[in-house]
Structure formats: structure tokens, C-alpha cells
Gaussian input, Z-matrix of N, CA and C with variables (Angstrom, degrees):
# hf/3-21g

backbone

0 1
 N
 C     1     B1
 C     2     B2     1     A1
 N     3     B3     2     A2     1     D1
 C     4     B4     3     A3     2     D2
 C     5     B5     4     A4     3     D3
 N     6     B6     5     A5     4     D4
 C     7     B7     6     A6     5     D5
 C     8     B8     7     A7     6     D6
 N     9     B9     8     A8     7     D7
 C    10    B10     9     A9     8     D8
 C    11    B11    10    A10     9     D9
 N    12    B12    11    A11    10    D10
 C    13    B13    12    A12    11    D11
 C    14    B14    13    A13    12    D12
 N    15    B15    14    A14    13    D13
 C    16    B16    15    A15    14    D14
 C    17    B17    16    A16    15    D15
 N    18    B18    17    A17    16    D16
 C    19    B19    18    A18    17    D17
 C    20    B20    19    A19    18    D18
 N    21    B21    20    A20    19    D19
 C    22    B22    21    A21    20    D20
 C    23    B23    22    A22    21    D21
 N    24    B24    23    A23    22    D22
 C    25    B25    24    A24    23    D23
 C    26    B26    25    A25    24    D24
 N    27    B27    26    A26    25    D25
 C    28    B28    27    A27    26    D26
 C    29    B29    28    A28    27    D27
 N    30    B30    29    A29    28    D28
 C    31    B31    30    A30    29    D29
 C    32    B32    31    A31    30    D30
 N    33    B33    32    A32    31    D31
 C    34    B34    33    A33    32    D32
 C    35    B35    34    A34    33    D33
 N    36    B36    35    A35    34    D34
 C    37    B37    36    A36    35    D35
 C    38    B38    37    A37    36    D36
 N    39    B39    38    A38    37    D37
 C    40    B40    39    A39    38    D38
 C    41    B41    40    A40    39    D39
 N    42    B42    41    A41    40    D40
 C    43    B43    42    A42    41    D41
 C    44    B44    43    A43    42    D42
 N    45    B45    44    A44    43    D43
 C    46    B46    45    A45    44    D44
 C    47    B47    46    A46    45    D45
 N    48    B48    47    A47    46    D46
 C    49    B49    48    A48    47    D47
 C    50    B50    49    A49    48    D48
 N    51    B51    50    A50    49    D49
 C    52    B52    51    A51    50    D50
 C    53    B53    52    A52    51    D51
 N    54    B54    53    A53    52    D52
 C    55    B55    54    A54    53    D53
 C    56    B56    55    A55    54    D54
 N    57    B57    56    A56    55    D55
 C    58    B58    57    A57    56    D56
 C    59    B59    58    A58    57    D57
 N    60    B60    59    A59    58    D58
 C    61    B61    60    A60    59    D59
 C    62    B62    61    A61    60    D60
 N    63    B63    62    A62    61    D61
 C    64    B64    63    A63    62    D62
 C    65    B65    64    A64    63    D63
 N    66    B66    65    A65    64    D64
 C    67    B67    66    A66    65    D65
 C    68    B68    67    A67    66    D66
 N    69    B69    68    A68    67    D67
 C    70    B70    69    A69    68    D68
 C    71    B71    70    A70    69    D69
 N    72    B72    71    A71    70    D70
 C    73    B73    72    A72    71    D71
 C    74    B74    73    A73    72    D72
 N    75    B75    74    A74    73    D73
 C    76    B76    75    A75    74    D74
 C    77    B77    76    A76    75    D75
 N    78    B78    77    A77    76    D76
 C    79    B79    78    A78    77    D77
 C    80    B80    79    A79    78    D78
 N    81    B81    80    A80    79    D79
 C    82    B82    81    A81    80    D80
 C    83    B83    82    A82    81    D81
 N    84    B84    83    A83    82    D82
 C    85    B85    84    A84    83    D83
 C    86    B86    85    A85    84    D84
 N    87    B87    86    A86    85    D85
 C    88    B88    87    A87    86    D86
 C    89    B89    88    A88    87    D87
 N    90    B90    89    A89    88    D88
 C    91    B91    90    A90    89    D89
 C    92    B92    91    A91    90    D90
 N    93    B93    92    A92    91    D91
 C    94    B94    93    A93    92    D92
 C    95    B95    94    A94    93    D93
 N    96    B96    95    A95    94    D94
 C    97    B97    96    A96    95    D95
 C    98    B98    97    A97    96    D96
 N    99    B99    98    A98    97    D97
 C   100   B100    99    A99    98    D98
 C   101   B101   100   A100    99    D99
 N   102   B102   101   A101   100   D100
 C   103   B103   102   A102   101   D101
 C   104   B104   103   A103   102   D102
 N   105   B105   104   A104   103   D103
 C   106   B106   105   A105   104   D104
 C   107   B107   106   A106   105   D105
 N   108   B108   107   A107   106   D106
 C   109   B109   108   A108   107   D107
 C   110   B110   109   A109   108   D108
 N   111   B111   110   A110   109   D109
 C   112   B112   111   A111   110   D110
 C   113   B113   112   A112   111   D111
 N   114   B114   113   A113   112   D112
 C   115   B115   114   A114   113   D113
 C   116   B116   115   A115   114   D114
 N   117   B117   116   A116   115   D115
 C   118   B118   117   A117   116   D116
 C   119   B119   118   A118   117   D117
 N   120   B120   119   A119   118   D118
 C   121   B121   120   A120   119   D119
 C   122   B122   121   A121   120   D120
 N   123   B123   122   A122   121   D121
 C   124   B124   123   A123   122   D122
 C   125   B125   124   A124   123   D123
 N   126   B126   125   A125   124   D124
 C   127   B127   126   A126   125   D125
 C   128   B128   127   A127   126   D126
 N   129   B129   128   A128   127   D127
 C   130   B130   129   A129   128   D128
 C   131   B131   130   A130   129   D129
 N   132   B132   131   A131   130   D130
 C   133   B133   132   A132   131   D131
 C   134   B134   133   A133   132   D132
 N   135   B135   134   A134   133   D133
 C   136   B136   135   A135   134   D134
 C   137   B137   136   A136   135   D135
 N   138   B138   137   A137   136   D136
 C   139   B139   138   A138   137   D137
 C   140   B140   139   A139   138   D138
 N   141   B141   140   A140   139   D139
 C   142   B142   141   A141   140   D140
 C   143   B143   142   A142   141   D141
 N   144   B144   143   A143   142   D142
 C   145   B145   144   A144   143   D143
 C   146   B146   145   A145   144   D144
 N   147   B147   146   A146   145   D145
 C   148   B148   147   A147   146   D146
 C   149   B149   148   A148   147   D147
 N   150   B150   149   A149   148   D148
 C   151   B151   150   A150   149   D149
 C   152   B152   151   A151   150   D150
 N   153   B153   152   A152   151   D151
 C   154   B154   153   A153   152   D152
 C   155   B155   154   A154   153   D153
 N   156   B156   155   A155   154   D154
 C   157   B157   156   A156   155   D155
 C   158   B158   157   A157   156   D156
 N   159   B159   158   A158   157   D157
 C   160   B160   159   A159   158   D158
 C   161   B161   160   A160   159   D159
 N   162   B162   161   A161   160   D160
 C   163   B163   162   A162   161   D161
 C   164   B164   163   A163   162   D162
 N   165   B165   164   A164   163   D163
 C   166   B166   165   A165   164   D164
 C   167   B167   166   A166   165   D165
 N   168   B168   167   A167   166   D166
 C   169   B169   168   A168   167   D167
 C   170   B170   169   A169   168   D168
 N   171   B171   170   A170   169   D169
 C   172   B172   171   A171   170   D170
 C   173   B173   172   A172   171   D171
 N   174   B174   173   A173   172   D172
 C   175   B175   174   A174   173   D173
 C   176   B176   175   A175   174   D174
 N   177   B177   176   A176   175   D175
 C   178   B178   177   A177   176   D176
 C   179   B179   178   A178   177   D177
 N   180   B180   179   A179   178   D178
 C   181   B181   180   A180   179   D179
 C   182   B182   181   A181   180   D180
 N   183   B183   182   A182   181   D181
 C   184   B184   183   A183   182   D182
 C   185   B185   184   A184   183   D183
 N   186   B186   185   A185   184   D184
 C   187   B187   186   A186   185   D185
 C   188   B188   187   A187   186   D186
 N   189   B189   188   A188   187   D187
 C   190   B190   189   A189   188   D188
 C   191   B191   190   A190   189   D189
 N   192   B192   191   A191   190   D190
 C   193   B193   192   A192   191   D191
 C   194   B194   193   A193   192   D192
 N   195   B195   194   A194   193   D193
 C   196   B196   195   A195   194   D194
 C   197   B197   196   A196   195   D195
 N   198   B198   197   A197   196   D196
 C   199   B199   198   A198   197   D197
 C   200   B200   199   A199   198   D198
 N   201   B201   200   A200   199   D199
 C   202   B202   201   A201   200   D200
 C   203   B203   202   A202   201   D201
 N   204   B204   203   A203   202   D202
 C   205   B205   204   A204   203   D203
 C   206   B206   205   A205   204   D204
 N   207   B207   206   A206   205   D205
 C   208   B208   207   A207   206   D206
 C   209   B209   208   A208   207   D207
 N   210   B210   209   A209   208   D208
 C   211   B211   210   A210   209   D209
 C   212   B212   211   A211   210   D210
 N   213   B213   212   A212   211   D211
 C   214   B214   213   A213   212   D212
 C   215   B215   214   A214   213   D213
 N   216   B216   215   A215   214   D214
 C   217   B217   216   A216   215   D215
 C   218   B218   217   A217   216   D216
 N   219   B219   218   A218   217   D217
 C   220   B220   219   A219   218   D218
 C   221   B221   220   A220   219   D219
 N   222   B222   221   A221   220   D220
 C   223   B223   222   A222   221   D221
 C   224   B224   223   A223   222   D222
 N   225   B225   224   A224   223   D223
 C   226   B226   225   A225   224   D224
 C   227   B227   226   A226   225   D225
 N   228   B228   227   A227   226   D226
 C   229   B229   228   A228   227   D227
 C   230   B230   229   A229   228   D228
 N   231   B231   230   A230   229   D229
 C   232   B232   231   A231   230   D230
 C   233   B233   232   A232   231   D231
 N   234   B234   233   A233   232   D232
 C   235   B235   234   A234   233   D233
 C   236   B236   235   A235   234   D234
 N   237   B237   236   A236   235   D235
 C   238   B238   237   A237   236   D236
 C   239   B239   238   A238   237   D237
 N   240   B240   239   A239   238   D238
 C   241   B241   240   A240   239   D239
 C   242   B242   241   A241   240   D240
 N   243   B243   242   A242   241   D241
 C   244   B244   243   A243   242   D242
 C   245   B245   244   A244   243   D243
 N   246   B246   245   A245   244   D244
 C   247   B247   246   A246   245   D245
 C   248   B248   247   A247   246   D246
 N   249   B249   248   A248   247   D247
 C   250   B250   249   A249   248   D248
 C   251   B251   250   A250   249   D249
 N   252   B252   251   A251   250   D250
 C   253   B253   252   A252   251   D251
 C   254   B254   253   A253   252   D252
 N   255   B255   254   A254   253   D253
 C   256   B256   255   A255   254   D254
 C   257   B257   256   A256   255   D255
 N   258   B258   257   A257   256   D256
 C   259   B259   258   A258   257   D257
 C   260   B260   259   A259   258   D258
 N   261   B261   260   A260   259   D259
 C   262   B262   261   A261   260   D260
 C   263   B263   262   A262   261   D261
 N   264   B264   263   A263   262   D262
 C   265   B265   264   A264   263   D263
 C   266   B266   265   A265   264   D264
 N   267   B267   266   A266   265   D265
 C   268   B268   267   A267   266   D266
 C   269   B269   268   A268   267   D267
 N   270   B270   269   A269   268   D268
 C   271   B271   270   A270   269   D269
 C   272   B272   271   A271   270   D270
 N   273   B273   272   A272   271   D271
 C   274   B274   273   A273   272   D272
 C   275   B275   274   A274   273   D273
 N   276   B276   275   A275   274   D274
 C   277   B277   276   A276   275   D275
 C   278   B278   277   A277   276   D276
 N   279   B279   278   A278   277   D277
 C   280   B280   279   A279   278   D278
 C   281   B281   280   A280   279   D279
 N   282   B282   281   A281   280   D280
 C   283   B283   282   A282   281   D281
 C   284   B284   283   A283   282   D282
 N   285   B285   284   A284   283   D283
 C   286   B286   285   A285   284   D284
 C   287   B287   286   A286   285   D285
 N   288   B288   287   A287   286   D286
 C   289   B289   288   A288   287   D287
 C   290   B290   289   A289   288   D288
 N   291   B291   290   A290   289   D289
 C   292   B292   291   A291   290   D290
 C   293   B293   292   A292   291   D291
 N   294   B294   293   A293   292   D292
 C   295   B295   294   A294   293   D293
 C   296   B296   295   A295   294   D294
 N   297   B297   296   A296   295   D295
 C   298   B298   297   A297   296   D296
 C   299   B299   298   A298   297   D297
 N   300   B300   299   A299   298   D298
 C   301   B301   300   A300   299   D299
 C   302   B302   301   A301   300   D300
 N   303   B303   302   A302   301   D301
 C   304   B304   303   A303   302   D302
 C   305   B305   304   A304   303   D303
 N   306   B306   305   A305   304   D304
 C   307   B307   306   A306   305   D305
 C   308   B308   307   A307   306   D306
 N   309   B309   308   A308   307   D307
 C   310   B310   309   A309   308   D308
 C   311   B311   310   A310   309   D309
 N   312   B312   311   A311   310   D310
 C   313   B313   312   A312   311   D311
 C   314   B314   313   A313   312   D312
 N   315   B315   314   A314   313   D313
 C   316   B316   315   A315   314   D314
 C   317   B317   316   A316   315   D315
 N   318   B318   317   A317   316   D316
 C   319   B319   318   A318   317   D317
 C   320   B320   319   A319   318   D318
 N   321   B321   320   A320   319   D319
 C   322   B322   321   A321   320   D320
 C   323   B323   322   A322   321   D321

   B1=1.4918
   B2=1.5490
   B3=1.2935
   B4=1.4298
   B5=1.5158
   B6=1.3588
   B7=1.5012
   B8=1.5406
   B9=1.3214
   B10=1.4405
   B11=1.5172
   B12=1.3057
   B13=1.4420
   B14=1.4963
   B15=1.2921
   B16=1.4521
   B17=1.5040
   B18=1.3328
   B19=1.4551
   B20=1.5133
   B21=1.3147
   B22=1.4816
   B23=1.5405
   B24=1.2780
   B25=1.4621
   B26=1.4969
   B27=1.3134
   B28=1.4911
   B29=1.5106
   B30=1.3158
   B31=1.4608
   B32=1.5802
   B33=1.3151
   B34=1.4844
   B35=1.5289
   B36=1.3269
   B37=1.4141
   B38=1.5305
   B39=1.3425
   B40=1.4977
   B41=1.4677
   B42=1.3703
   B43=1.4511
   B44=1.4971
   B45=1.3689
   B46=1.4139
   B47=1.5655
   B48=1.2801
   B49=1.5018
   B50=1.5502
   B51=1.2731
   B52=1.4432
   B53=1.5071
   B54=1.3177
   B55=1.4312
   B56=1.5586
   B57=1.3708
   B58=1.4063
   B59=1.5074
   B60=1.3653
   B61=1.5048
   B62=1.4807
   B63=1.3814
   B64=1.4557
   B65=1.5903
   B66=1.2926
   B67=1.4710
   B68=1.5063
   B69=1.3234
   B70=1.4569
   B71=1.4926
   B72=1.3121
   B73=1.4658
   B74=1.5078
   B75=1.3421
   B76=1.4800
   B77=1.5061
   B78=1.2801
   B79=1.4853
   B80=1.5105
   B81=1.3127
   B82=1.4295
   B83=1.4972
   B84=1.3219
   B85=1.4496
   B86=1.5123
   B87=1.3548
   B88=1.4789
   B89=1.5233
   B90=1.3222
   B91=1.4684
   B92=1.5209
   B93=1.3483
   B94=1.4416
   B95=1.5943
   B96=1.3361
   B97=1.4491
   B98=1.5543
   B99=1.3051
   B100=1.4651
   B101=1.5168
   B102=1.3174
   B103=1.4837
   B104=1.5005
   B105=1.3437
   B106=1.4908
   B107=1.4790
   B108=1.3088
   B109=1.4527
   B110=1.4994
   B111=1.3308
   B112=1.4724
   B113=1.4710
   B114=1.3887
   B115=1.4716
   B116=1.4985
   B117=1.3310
   B118=1.4367
   B119=1.5456
   B120=1.3315
   B121=1.4739
   B122=1.5469
   B123=1.3237
   B124=1.4376
   B125=1.4952
   B126=1.3396
   B127=1.5036
   B128=1.5172
   B129=1.3270
   B130=1.4450
   B131=1.5443
   B132=1.3019
   B133=1.4586
   B134=1.5378
   B135=1.3625
   B136=1.4377
   B137=1.5966
   B138=1.3256
   B139=1.5026
   B140=1.5319
   B141=1.3790
   B142=1.4487
   B143=1.4934
   B144=1.3440
   B145=1.4725
   B146=1.5081
   B147=1.2895
   B148=1.4780
   B149=1.5064
   B150=1.2654
   B151=1.4419
   B152=1.5002
   B153=1.4034
   B154=1.4519
   B155=1.5239
   B156=1.3321
   B157=1.4241
   B158=1.5179
   B159=1.3122
   B160=1.5147
   B161=1.5449
   B162=1.3400
   B163=1.4327
   B164=1.5578
   B165=1.3276
   B166=1.4520
   B167=1.5654
   B168=1.2813
   B169=1.4722
   B170=1.5174
   B171=1.3063
   B172=1.4793
   B173=1.5431
   B174=1.3545
   B175=1.4908
   B176=1.5658
   B177=1.3022
   B178=1.4526
   B179=1.5640
   B180=1.3602
   B181=1.4239
   B182=1.4621
   B183=1.3008
   B184=1.4610
   B185=1.5070
   B186=1.3300
   B187=1.5070
   B188=1.5098
   B189=1.3310
   B190=1.4403
   B191=1.5358
   B192=1.3218
   B193=1.4746
   B194=1.5311
   B195=1.3466
   B196=1.4521
   B197=1.4825
   B198=1.3774
   B199=1.4538
   B200=1.5003
   B201=1.2844
   B202=1.4941
   B203=1.5557
   B204=1.3154
   B205=1.4686
   B206=1.5037
   B207=1.2893
   B208=1.4598
   B209=1.5037
   B210=1.3698
   B211=1.4873
   B212=1.5211
   B213=1.3412
   B214=1.4795
   B215=1.5295
   B216=1.2665
   B217=1.4696
   B218=1.4994
   B219=1.3519
   B220=1.4565
   B221=1.5138
   B222=1.3428
   B223=1.4663
   B224=1.5063
   B225=1.3340
   B226=1.4497
   B227=1.5609
   B228=1.3154
   B229=1.4579
   B230=1.5086
   B231=1.3216
   B232=1.4740
   B233=1.5290
   B234=1.3429
   B235=1.4995
   B236=1.5082
   B237=1.3398
   B238=1.4540
   B239=1.5264
   B240=1.3124
   B241=1.4424
   B242=1.5460
   B243=1.3186
   B244=1.4801
   B245=1.5153
   B246=1.3010
   B247=1.4534
   B248=1.5266
   B249=1.3533
   B250=1.4393
   B251=1.5323
   B252=1.3375
   B253=1.4272
   B254=1.5566
   B255=1.2765
   B256=1.4962
   B257=1.5017
   B258=1.3399
   B259=1.4792
   B260=1.5233
   B261=1.3781
   B262=1.4501
   B263=1.5583
   B264=1.2937
   B265=1.4656
   B266=1.4699
   B267=1.3326
   B268=1.4495
   B269=1.5085
   B270=1.3171
   B271=1.4373
   B272=1.5073
   B273=1.3047
   B274=1.4972
   B275=1.4966
   B276=1.3682
   B277=1.4490
   B278=1.5507
   B279=1.3030
   B280=1.4702
   B281=1.5543
   B282=1.2512
   B283=1.4708
   B284=1.4864
   B285=1.3395
   B286=1.4426
   B287=1.5099
   B288=1.3137
   B289=1.4307
   B290=1.5352
   B291=1.3312
   B292=1.4876
   B293=1.5382
   B294=1.3116
   B295=1.4275
   B296=1.4892
   B297=1.3443
   B298=1.4668
   B299=1.5438
   B300=1.3288
   B301=1.5303
   B302=1.5388
   B303=1.3413
   B304=1.4381
   B305=1.5290
   B306=1.3603
   B307=1.4409
   B308=1.5398
   B309=1.3161
   B310=1.5211
   B311=1.5175
   B312=1.3225
   B313=1.5173
   B314=1.4705
   B315=1.3526
   B316=1.4570
   B317=1.5461
   B318=1.3079
   B319=1.4507
   B320=1.5127
   B321=1.3475
   B322=1.4566
   B323=1.4861
   A1=107.51
   A2=114.28
   A3=122.64
   A4=111.38
   A5=115.30
   A6=119.17
   A7=108.54
   A8=119.89
   A9=122.55
   A10=110.07
   A11=117.35
   A12=125.85
   A13=108.40
   A14=120.34
   A15=124.76
   A16=112.32
   A17=116.95
   A18=123.04
   A19=107.79
   A20=115.35
   A21=119.92
   A22=109.14
   A23=115.82
   A24=119.60
   A25=110.62
   A26=117.38
   A27=120.48
   A28=107.49
   A29=113.72
   A30=119.88
   A31=106.03
   A32=118.13
   A33=120.63
   A34=110.97
   A35=119.76
   A36=120.46
   A37=114.28
   A38=117.91
   A39=119.63
   A40=110.16
   A41=115.91
   A42=121.73
   A43=105.29
   A44=117.05
   A45=121.67
   A46=108.88
   A47=116.06
   A48=120.36
   A49=108.50
   A50=119.60
   A51=123.27
   A52=108.33
   A53=114.86
   A54=121.12
   A55=108.67
   A56=116.04
   A57=119.96
   A58=113.98
   A59=114.16
   A60=119.04
   A61=111.98
   A62=120.85
   A63=126.33
   A64=108.43
   A65=116.30
   A66=117.25
   A67=107.20
   A68=116.03
   A69=120.11
   A70=109.97
   A71=117.72
   A72=124.48
   A73=108.18
   A74=118.03
   A75=123.98
   A76=109.08
   A77=115.36
   A78=123.06
   A79=110.11
   A80=118.06
   A81=124.59
   A82=111.32
   A83=115.80
   A84=123.86
   A85=105.89
   A86=117.73
   A87=122.96
   A88=106.73
   A89=119.98
   A90=121.00
   A91=114.10
   A92=117.00
   A93=120.76
   A94=110.81
   A95=115.68
   A96=120.04
   A97=112.56
   A98=116.86
   A99=120.17
   A100=107.51
   A101=116.66
   A102=122.71
   A103=113.18
   A104=117.66
   A105=119.29
   A106=108.04
   A107=116.70
   A108=121.93
   A109=110.96
   A110=115.74
   A111=121.07
   A112=105.87
   A113=116.08
   A114=120.13
   A115=106.81
   A116=115.74
   A117=118.82
   A118=114.46
   A119=116.18
   A120=116.85
   A121=112.86
   A122=116.93
   A123=120.44
   A124=114.46
   A125=113.41
   A126=120.53
   A127=109.66
   A128=116.91
   A129=122.45
   A130=108.20
   A131=116.14
   A132=120.14
   A133=116.40
   A134=113.40
   A135=119.31
   A136=109.67
   A137=115.37
   A138=117.84
   A139=113.92
   A140=114.76
   A141=118.38
   A142=114.07
   A143=114.82
   A144=123.58
   A145=108.09
   A146=117.16
   A147=119.78
   A148=115.58
   A149=119.53
   A150=121.96
   A151=114.40
   A152=114.30
   A153=118.12
   A154=112.42
   A155=117.22
   A156=119.38
   A157=112.76
   A158=115.89
   A159=119.77
   A160=108.62
   A161=117.64
   A162=122.03
   A163=111.69
   A164=115.55
   A165=120.67
   A166=110.53
   A167=116.76
   A168=120.76
   A169=109.14
   A170=115.36
   A171=122.07
   A172=108.18
   A173=116.55
   A174=120.91
   A175=109.14
   A176=119.66
   A177=123.00
   A178=111.98
   A179=116.48
   A180=120.21
   A181=114.50
   A182=120.20
   A183=123.55
   A184=111.18
   A185=113.87
   A186=121.29
   A187=107.20
   A188=118.08
   A189=121.75
   A190=113.12
   A191=115.35
   A192=118.18
   A193=104.87
   A194=115.62
   A195=121.06
   A196=112.32
   A197=116.90
   A198=121.38
   A199=111.78
   A200=115.24
   A201=120.27
   A202=107.61
   A203=114.03
   A204=119.97
   A205=106.46
   A206=118.96
   A207=118.71
   A208=109.17
   A209=112.97
   A210=122.60
   A211=114.98
   A212=114.43
   A213=118.65
   A214=110.47
   A215=116.90
   A216=123.58
   A217=106.58
   A218=116.68
   A219=122.66
   A220=110.77
   A221=115.03
   A222=120.38
   A223=108.70
   A224=116.60
   A225=121.50
   A226=106.16
   A227=115.00
   A228=118.70
   A229=113.34
   A230=118.62
   A231=122.02
   A232=107.76
   A233=118.24
   A234=121.30
   A235=109.02
   A236=118.69
   A237=120.34
   A238=109.60
   A239=117.76
   A240=122.76
   A241=109.51
   A242=115.97
   A243=118.95
   A244=110.35
   A245=117.22
   A246=120.01
   A247=112.60
   A248=116.02
   A249=119.54
   A250=113.64
   A251=115.55
   A252=119.47
   A253=111.47
   A254=116.57
   A255=119.96
   A256=109.73
   A257=115.72
   A258=119.97
   A259=109.66
   A260=118.27
   A261=120.59
   A262=111.81
   A263=118.36
   A264=120.68
   A265=112.01
   A266=117.74
   A267=124.14
   A268=108.88
   A269=117.83
   A270=122.66
   A271=114.25
   A272=116.48
   A273=120.68
   A274=110.27
   A275=118.74
   A276=120.68
   A277=111.42
   A278=117.88
   A279=120.09
   A280=111.47
   A281=115.62
   A282=119.84
   A283=113.15
   A284=120.20
   A285=122.12
   A286=114.56
   A287=115.95
   A288=122.11
   A289=109.94
   A290=115.27
   A291=116.27
   A292=111.55
   A293=119.59
   A294=119.60
   A295=114.95
   A296=114.83
   A297=120.97
   A298=110.48
   A299=115.94
   A300=116.68
   A301=108.85
   A302=115.82
   A303=117.50
   A304=110.80
   A305=112.84
   A306=118.20
   A307=112.53
   A308=112.68
   A309=120.51
   A310=110.58
   A311=116.24
   A312=117.51
   A313=113.51
   A314=117.31
   A315=121.17
   A316=110.82
   A317=117.95
   A318=121.43
   A319=115.28
   A320=118.26
   A321=121.14
   A322=111.27
   D1=149.50
   D2=-175.35
   D3=-101.63
   D4=146.63
   D5=173.30
   D6=-105.11
   D7=9.72
   D8=-174.56
   D9=-100.33
   D10=93.77
   D11=177.80
   D12=-127.92
   D13=123.15
   D14=-176.89
   D15=-116.61
   D16=144.29
   D17=174.16
   D18=-82.45
   D19=121.76
   D20=179.15
   D21=-92.64
   D22=-48.82
   D23=-178.20
   D24=-148.88
   D25=144.03
   D26=176.90
   D27=-145.53
   D28=133.91
   D29=169.39
   D30=-146.46
   D31=-172.75
   D32=-173.24
   D33=-63.14
   D34=-29.72
   D35=-170.84
   D36=-111.89
   D37=-10.11
   D38=-176.18
   D39=-147.07
   D40=140.78
   D41=174.34
   D42=-129.46
   D43=130.64
   D44=178.46
   D45=-118.95
   D46=123.76
   D47=179.02
   D48=-115.75
   D49=153.88
   D50=173.66
   D51=-124.25
   D52=129.18
   D53=174.46
   D54=-87.14
   D55=163.34
   D56=-178.59
   D57=-55.83
   D58=-31.87
   D59=-178.93
   D60=-79.73
   D61=16.51
   D62=172.15
   D63=75.99
   D64=5.35
   D65=175.64
   D66=-70.93
   D67=137.79
   D68=176.31
   D69=-105.65
   D70=130.73
   D71=-177.72
   D72=-114.58
   D73=121.11
   D74=179.24
   D75=-112.76
   D76=133.79
   D77=177.89
   D78=-126.58
   D79=133.31
   D80=176.30
   D81=-125.84
   D82=142.44
   D83=175.90
   D84=-71.08
   D85=132.36
   D86=179.61
   D87=-74.61
   D88=112.93
   D89=-179.51
   D90=-62.32
   D91=-27.49
   D92=-178.37
   D93=-70.07
   D94=-19.91
   D95=-175.81
   D96=-97.91
   D97=-14.09
   D98=-173.30
   D99=-61.79
   D100=125.35
   D101=179.20
   D102=86.38
   D103=-4.28
   D104=178.12
   D105=-80.88
   D106=132.95
   D107=-178.67
   D108=-86.32
   D109=139.47
   D110=172.83
   D111=-139.02
   D112=132.80
   D113=179.17
   D114=-70.81
   D115=149.76
   D116=-176.25
   D117=-62.01
   D118=-33.52
   D119=176.35
   D120=-68.93
   D121=-36.36
   D122=172.73
   D123=-64.31
   D124=-37.75
   D125=178.27
   D126=-65.24
   D127=-38.95
   D128=179.44
   D129=-56.76
   D130=-52.12
   D131=-179.03
   D132=-66.64
   D133=-43.13
   D134=-172.80
   D135=-71.61
   D136=-35.39
   D137=-173.09
   D138=-111.19
   D139=7.17
   D140=176.01
   D141=54.09
   D142=48.55
   D143=176.95
   D144=-127.38
   D145=130.04
   D146=179.97
   D147=-57.05
   D148=142.05
   D149=177.66
   D150=-49.93
   D151=-44.32
   D152=-179.48
   D153=-64.56
   D154=-34.36
   D155=177.19
   D156=-69.96
   D157=-39.65
   D158=177.26
   D159=-64.46
   D160=-38.43
   D161=178.60
   D162=-62.75
   D163=-43.57
   D164=177.64
   D165=-64.40
   D166=-42.19
   D167=179.55
   D168=-61.98
   D169=-39.15
   D170=-178.52
   D171=-67.21
   D172=-47.96
   D173=-179.70
   D174=-59.81
   D175=-35.17
   D176=-177.66
   D177=-82.32
   D178=-3.40
   D179=178.27
   D180=81.65
   D181=15.62
   D182=178.90
   D183=-77.97
   D184=-28.17
   D185=-179.89
   D186=-123.73
   D187=129.54
   D188=179.19
   D189=-75.79
   D190=138.90
   D191=176.17
   D192=-96.02
   D193=129.38
   D194=178.04
   D195=-93.26
   D196=-30.34
   D197=177.18
   D198=-153.20
   D199=130.29
   D200=177.09
   D201=-126.70
   D202=128.26
   D203=176.12
   D204=-151.06
   D205=169.46
   D206=178.87
   D207=-60.40
   D208=124.18
   D209=179.71
   D210=71.92
   D211=14.44
   D212=-179.94
   D213=-140.98
   D214=127.65
   D215=173.69
   D216=-137.70
   D217=109.50
   D218=175.46
   D219=-105.58
   D220=130.23
   D221=-174.54
   D222=-113.01
   D223=158.89
   D224=176.62
   D225=-74.62
   D226=117.09
   D227=-174.65
   D228=-63.39
   D229=-30.78
   D230=179.36
   D231=-62.11
   D232=-41.69
   D233=-179.80
   D234=-67.54
   D235=-41.48
   D236=-177.89
   D237=-66.08
   D238=-44.09
   D239=-179.03
   D240=-61.25
   D241=-45.06
   D242=-179.15
   D243=-64.84
   D244=-49.41
   D245=179.49
   D246=-57.91
   D247=-45.50
   D248=179.05
   D249=-60.79
   D250=-45.42
   D251=177.83
   D252=-59.22
   D253=-48.79
   D254=177.85
   D255=-57.81
   D256=-50.71
   D257=-175.59
   D258=-58.49
   D259=-53.63
   D260=-175.87
   D261=-63.98
   D262=-35.41
   D263=179.30
   D264=-69.69
   D265=-47.71
   D266=-179.08
   D267=-65.96
   D268=-36.44
   D269=178.85
   D270=-57.46
   D271=-25.76
   D272=177.49
   D273=-70.82
   D274=-18.16
   D275=-175.87
   D276=-105.31
   D277=-9.21
   D278=-170.86
   D279=-155.97
   D280=-173.63
   D281=178.20
   D282=-79.53
   D283=159.71
   D284=178.05
   D285=-56.28
   D286=-38.02
   D287=-177.84
   D288=-68.15
   D289=-45.36
   D290=179.53
   D291=-72.80
   D292=-31.50
   D293=170.93
   D294=-60.36
   D295=-37.02
   D296=176.28
   D297=-66.99
   D298=-38.06
   D299=-179.85
   D300=-68.76
   D301=-38.50
   D302=-179.25
   D303=-64.67
   D304=-44.21
   D305=177.37
   D306=-54.68
   D307=-46.56
   D308=179.15
   D309=-60.09
   D310=-42.08
   D311=178.93
   D312=-70.63
   D313=-37.05
   D314=-176.94
   D315=-71.17
   D316=-42.54
   D317=-173.57
   D318=-93.17
   D319=-7.70
   D320=-179.52
   D321=-75.46

């Protein structure tokens, strides 16, 4: 597995990464999900990302919080879906820790 993944281009709607093997990875935010609320526990199940990881991504500002109340945390599902797709795809090329660092760099 390679640790060499570079960001080629990033804007609000599209992120393009390149792996060492010259494979280009393009990620787009799903417009149908923008502004759709998903509870963090539901996001954990739907996108196969640990609650603690989602909470960290939220704290770092990688995922927007739409509503926060005692016992309730609703996230923007478009952000969750994008972050999960990037993480799971990059994870195929590197370690979980490095995939997390790349996600942090790309979405910050």
C-alpha cells in the first residue's frame, strides 16, 4: 500500500486526489443531500464510520453541524457522505491514520 496521495484540485463541489499509481480520484458533494440532516448515530451506521471518528471530524469543522441540542447532534448529510467516500477510498491505498490525515488536509 502506498502513502503517496496528493491533492490535485479542491473547491466547494469537487475534490480530485492522485494516488502514487497515477490513479485519479474525483469526489463531488451530492447536491441532493446538501442541507439534509442526519443524526450522528444514523450516519455511523449508514456510512460505516465510527461515532468517535464522526465526532472528531465534526469538531475539526470537516462536517457541518445543522442542529446541536442535549442528546442530539444532526449533521449535514452531504458533508458526511463526502467525507466517508473520501476516507473509505483513500483507506484502500494507505493506513487508517494516514487516510484520516489526508481527509483532514483535503476538507480543512
